[in-house]
MARFI-599842 format. One line per 2 residues: number of its first residue (from 1); for each residue x, y, z of N, C-alpha, C, O, CB. Coordinates in Angstrom, 1 decimal. Glycine has a CB too. Example, Ala and Ser with C-alpha at 12.3 -4.5 7.8 and 13.67 -1.06 7.14 Angstrom:
2
1	13.2,-5.7,7.8,12.3,-4.5,7.8,13.2,-3.3,7.8,14.2,-3.3,8.5,11.3,-4.5,9.0  12.8,-2.2,7.1,13.7,-1.1,7.1,12.9,0.0,7.9,13.4,1.1,8.0,14.1,-0.6,5.7;
% end
This chain:
80
1	-12.6,5.4,6.8,-12.9,6.3,5.7,-12.3,5.8,4.4,-12.9,6.0,3.3,-12.5,7.7,6.1  -11.1,5.3,4.5,-10.4,4.9,3.3,-11.1,3.8,2.6,-11.2,3.7,1.3,-8.9,4.5,3.6;
3	-11.6,2.8,3.3,-12.3,1.7,2.7,-13.6,2.1,2.0,-13.9,1.7,0.9,-12.6,0.6,3.7  -14.3,3.0,2.7,-15.6,3.5,2.1,-15.3,4.3,0.8,-16.0,4.2,-0.2,-16.4,4.3,3.1;
5	-14.3,5.1,0.9,-13.9,5.9,-0.3,-13.5,5.0,-1.5,-13.8,5.3,-2.6,-12.8,6.9,0.0  -12.7,4.0,-1.2,-12.3,3.0,-2.2,-13.5,2.3,-2.8,-13.6,2.2,-4.1,-11.3,2.0,-1.6;
7	-14.4,1.9,-2.0,-15.6,1.2,-2.5,-16.5,2.1,-3.3,-17.0,1.7,-4.4,-16.4,0.6,-1.3  -16.7,3.3,-2.9,-17.5,4.3,-3.6,-16.8,4.6,-5.0,-17.5,4.7,-6.0,-17.6,5.6,-2.8;
9	-15.5,4.8,-5.0,-14.8,5.0,-6.2,-14.9,3.8,-7.2,-15.1,4.0,-8.4,-13.3,5.3,-6.0  -14.8,2.6,-6.7,-14.9,1.4,-7.5,-16.3,1.3,-8.1,-16.5,1.0,-9.3,-14.6,0.2,-6.7;
11	-17.3,1.6,-7.3,-18.7,1.6,-7.8,-18.9,2.7,-8.8,-19.7,2.5,-9.8,-19.7,1.7,-6.7  -18.3,3.8,-8.6,-18.4,4.9,-9.6,-17.8,4.5,-10.9,-18.4,4.8,-12.0,-17.7,6.2,-9.1;
13	-16.6,3.9,-10.9,-16.0,3.5,-12.1,-16.8,2.4,-12.8,-16.9,2.4,-14.1,-14.6,3.0,-11.8  -17.3,1.4,-12.1,-18.1,0.3,-12.6,-19.4,0.9,-13.2,-19.8,0.5,-14.3,-18.4,-0.7,-11.6;
15	-20.0,1.8,-12.5,-21.3,2.4,-13.0,-21.1,3.2,-14.3,-21.9,3.2,-15.2,-21.9,3.3,-11.9  -20.0,3.9,-14.3,-19.6,4.7,-15.5,-19.5,3.8,-16.7,-20.0,4.1,-17.8,-18.4,5.5,-15.3;
17	-18.7,2.7,-16.6,-18.5,1.8,-17.7,-19.8,1.1,-18.1,-20.0,0.9,-19.3,-17.4,0.7,-17.3  -20.6,0.7,-17.2,-21.9,0.0,-17.5,-22.8,1.0,-18.2,-23.5,0.7,-19.1,-22.5,-0.6,-16.3;
19	-22.8,2.3,-17.7,-23.7,3.3,-18.3,-23.2,3.6,-19.8,-24.0,3.8,-20.7,-23.6,4.6,-17.5  -21.9,3.6,-20.0,-21.3,3.8,-21.3,-21.8,2.7,-22.3,-22.2,3.0,-23.4,-19.8,3.9,-21.3;
21	-21.7,1.5,-21.8,-22.2,0.3,-22.6,-23.7,0.4,-22.9,-24.1,0.1,-24.0,-21.8,-1.0,-22.0  -24.4,0.8,-21.9,-25.9,0.9,-22.1,-26.2,2.0,-23.1,-27.2,1.8,-23.9,-26.6,1.2,-20.7;
23	-25.6,3.1,-23.0,-25.8,4.1,-24.0,-25.6,3.7,-25.4,-26.3,4.1,-26.4,-25.0,5.4,-23.7  -24.6,2.9,-25.6,-24.2,2.4,-26.9,-24.9,1.1,-27.3,-24.7,0.5,-28.4,-22.7,2.2,-27.0;
25	-25.9,0.7,-26.4,-26.7,-0.5,-26.7,-25.8,-1.7,-26.9,-26.1,-2.6,-27.8,-27.6,-0.3,-27.8  -24.8,-1.8,-26.0,-23.9,-3.0,-26.1,-24.2,-3.8,-24.8,-24.8,-3.4,-23.9,-22.4,-2.6,-26.1;
27	-23.8,-5.1,-24.8,-23.9,-5.9,-23.6,-23.2,-5.2,-22.4,-22.1,-4.6,-22.6,-23.4,-7.3,-23.8  -23.8,-5.3,-21.2,-23.2,-4.6,-20.1,-21.7,-5.0,-19.8,-20.9,-4.2,-19.5,-24.0,-4.8,-18.9;
29	-21.5,-6.3,-19.9,-20.2,-6.8,-19.5,-19.4,-7.2,-20.8,-18.8,-8.3,-20.9,-20.3,-8.0,-18.6  -19.4,-6.3,-21.8,-18.8,-6.6,-23.1,-17.3,-6.9,-22.9,-16.8,-7.9,-23.4,-19.0,-5.4,-24.0;
31	-16.5,-6.0,-22.3,-15.1,-6.2,-22.1,-14.9,-6.1,-20.6,-14.8,-5.0,-20.0,-14.2,-5.2,-22.9  -14.8,-7.2,-19.9,-14.6,-7.1,-18.4,-13.4,-6.4,-17.9,-13.4,-5.8,-16.9,-14.6,-8.5,-17.8;
33	-12.3,-6.4,-18.7,-11.1,-5.7,-18.3,-11.4,-4.2,-18.2,-10.7,-3.5,-17.4,-10.0,-6.0,-19.2  -12.3,-3.7,-19.1,-12.6,-2.2,-19.0,-13.3,-1.9,-17.7,-13.1,-0.8,-17.2,-13.5,-1.8,-20.2;
35	-14.1,-2.8,-17.2,-14.8,-2.6,-15.9,-13.7,-2.6,-14.8,-13.8,-1.7,-13.9,-15.8,-3.7,-15.7  -12.8,-3.5,-14.8,-11.7,-3.5,-13.8,-10.9,-2.2,-13.9,-10.6,-1.6,-12.8,-10.8,-4.7,-14.0;
37	-10.6,-1.8,-15.1,-9.8,-0.5,-15.2,-10.6,0.7,-14.7,-10.1,1.5,-14.0,-9.5,-0.3,-16.7  -11.9,0.7,-15.0,-12.8,1.8,-14.5,-12.9,1.8,-13.0,-12.9,2.9,-12.4,-14.1,1.7,-15.2;
39	-13.0,0.6,-12.4,-13.1,0.5,-11.0,-11.8,1.0,-10.3,-11.8,1.7,-9.3,-13.4,-0.9,-10.6  -10.6,0.6,-10.9,-9.3,1.1,-10.4,-9.2,2.6,-10.5,-8.8,3.2,-9.5,-8.2,0.4,-11.1;
41	-9.5,3.1,-11.6,-9.4,4.6,-11.8,-10.3,5.3,-10.9,-10.0,6.4,-10.3,-9.6,5.0,-13.3  -11.6,4.8,-10.7,-12.5,5.4,-9.8,-12.1,5.4,-8.4,-12.2,6.4,-7.7,-13.9,4.7,-10.0;
43	-11.5,4.3,-8.0,-11.0,4.2,-6.6,-9.9,5.1,-6.3,-9.8,5.8,-5.3,-10.5,2.7,-6.3  -8.9,5.2,-7.2,-7.8,6.2,-7.1,-8.4,7.6,-7.1,-7.9,8.4,-6.3,-6.8,6.0,-8.2;
45	-9.3,7.9,-8.0,-9.8,9.3,-8.0,-10.5,9.7,-6.7,-10.2,10.8,-6.2,-10.8,9.4,-9.2  -11.3,8.8,-6.2,-12.1,9.2,-5.0,-11.1,9.3,-3.8,-11.3,10.1,-2.9,-13.2,8.2,-4.7;
47	-10.1,8.4,-3.7,-9.1,8.5,-2.6,-8.3,9.8,-2.7,-8.1,10.4,-1.7,-8.2,7.3,-2.7  -7.9,10.2,-3.9,-7.2,11.4,-4.0,-8.1,12.6,-3.7,-7.7,13.6,-3.1,-6.7,11.6,-5.5;
49	-9.4,12.5,-4.0,-10.4,13.6,-3.7,-10.5,13.7,-2.2,-10.6,14.8,-1.7,-11.7,13.3,-4.3  -10.5,12.6,-1.5,-10.6,12.6,0.0,-9.3,13.3,0.6,-9.4,14.1,1.5,-10.8,11.2,0.6;
51	-8.2,12.9,0.1,-6.9,13.5,0.6,-6.9,15.0,0.3,-6.4,15.8,1.1,-5.7,12.8,-0.1  -7.3,15.4,-0.9,-7.3,16.8,-1.3,-8.3,17.6,-0.4,-8.0,18.7,0.0,-7.7,17.0,-2.7;
53	-9.4,17.0,0.0,-10.4,17.7,0.8,-9.8,17.9,2.2,-10.0,18.9,2.9,-11.7,16.9,0.9  -9.1,16.8,2.7,-8.5,17.0,4.1,-7.4,18.0,4.1,-7.3,18.8,5.0,-7.9,15.6,4.5;
55	-6.6,18.1,3.0,-5.5,19.1,2.9,-6.2,20.5,2.8,-5.7,21.5,3.4,-4.6,18.8,1.8  -7.2,20.6,2.1,-7.9,21.9,1.9,-8.5,22.4,3.2,-8.4,23.6,3.5,-9.0,21.8,0.8;
57	-9.0,21.5,4.0,-9.6,21.8,5.3,-8.5,22.3,6.3,-8.7,23.3,7.0,-10.3,20.6,6.0  -7.3,21.7,6.2,-6.2,22.1,7.1,-5.7,23.5,6.6,-5.4,24.3,7.5,-5.0,21.1,7.0;
59	-5.6,23.7,5.3,-5.2,25.0,4.9,-6.2,26.1,5.3,-5.8,27.2,5.6,-5.0,25.0,3.3  -7.5,25.8,5.2,-8.5,26.8,5.5,-8.4,27.1,7.0,-8.5,28.2,7.4,-9.9,26.2,5.2;
61	-8.2,26.1,7.9,-8.1,26.3,9.3,-6.9,27.2,9.6,-7.0,28.1,10.5,-7.9,25.0,10.0  -5.8,27.0,8.9,-4.6,27.8,9.1,-4.9,29.3,8.7,-4.5,30.2,9.4,-3.4,27.3,8.3;
63	-5.5,29.4,7.6,-5.8,30.8,7.1,-6.8,31.5,8.1,-6.6,32.7,8.4,-6.4,30.8,5.7  -7.8,30.8,8.6,-8.8,31.4,9.5,-8.1,31.7,10.8,-8.4,32.8,11.4,-9.9,30.4,9.7;
65	-7.2,30.9,11.3,-6.4,31.2,12.5,-5.6,32.5,12.3,-5.5,33.3,13.2,-5.6,30.0,12.9  -4.9,32.6,11.2,-4.1,33.8,10.9,-4.9,35.0,10.9,-4.5,36.1,11.4,-3.3,33.6,9.6;
67	-6.1,34.9,10.2,-7.0,36.1,10.1,-7.5,36.5,11.5,-7.6,37.6,11.8,-8.2,35.8,9.2  -7.8,35.5,12.3,-8.3,35.8,13.7,-7.2,36.4,14.5,-7.5,37.4,15.2,-8.7,34.5,14.4;
69	-6.0,36.0,14.4,-4.9,36.6,15.1,-4.6,38.0,14.7,-4.4,38.9,15.5,-3.6,35.7,15.0  -4.7,38.2,13.3,-4.5,39.6,12.8,-5.6,40.5,13.3,-5.3,41.7,13.6,-4.5,39.5,11.3;
71	-6.8,40.0,13.3,-7.9,40.9,13.8,-7.8,41.2,15.3,-8.1,42.3,15.7,-9.3,40.2,13.6  -7.3,40.2,16.1,-7.1,40.5,17.5,-6.0,41.5,17.7,-6.1,42.4,18.6,-6.8,39.1,18.2;
73	-4.9,41.4,17.0,-3.8,42.4,17.1,-4.3,43.7,16.6,-4.0,44.8,17.3,-2.6,41.9,16.2  -5.1,43.8,15.6,-5.6,45.1,15.1,-6.5,45.8,16.0,-6.4,47.0,16.2,-6.2,44.8,13.7;
75	-7.4,45.1,16.6,-8.5,45.7,17.4,-8.2,45.7,18.9,-8.6,46.7,19.6,-9.8,45.1,17.1  -7.6,44.7,19.4,-7.4,44.6,20.8,-6.1,45.2,21.3,-5.9,45.6,22.4,-7.5,43.2,21.3;
77	-5.0,45.2,20.5,-3.7,45.7,20.9,-3.7,47.2,20.8,-2.8,47.8,21.4,-2.6,45.1,20.0  -4.6,47.8,20.0,-4.6,49.3,19.9,-5.1,49.9,21.2,-4.6,51.1,21.5,-5.5,49.7,18.8;
79	-5.9,49.2,22.0,-6.4,49.8,23.2,-5.4,49.9,24.3,-5.5,50.7,25.2,-7.6,49.0,23.7  -4.4,49.1,24.2,-3.4,49.1,25.3,-2.3,50.2,25.1,-1.4,50.3,26.0,-2.7,47.8,25.3;
% end
């Protein structure tokens, strides 16, 4: 997953820089270092997004488990 996220982020950064140059009617590869910088920033961004999504899923699972336990205590423990 990490490799695909890195590649997707790099392509996102490259595409953003090329789109920016196309909008300004400049040559696509005007400053190659800007493309490398965009690819690096895009890769970091997407990797952090994947990590954040995994942490968010863990937090949601914990909250749902706590809610389930609270509901079981509330409704099933009263009968005893």
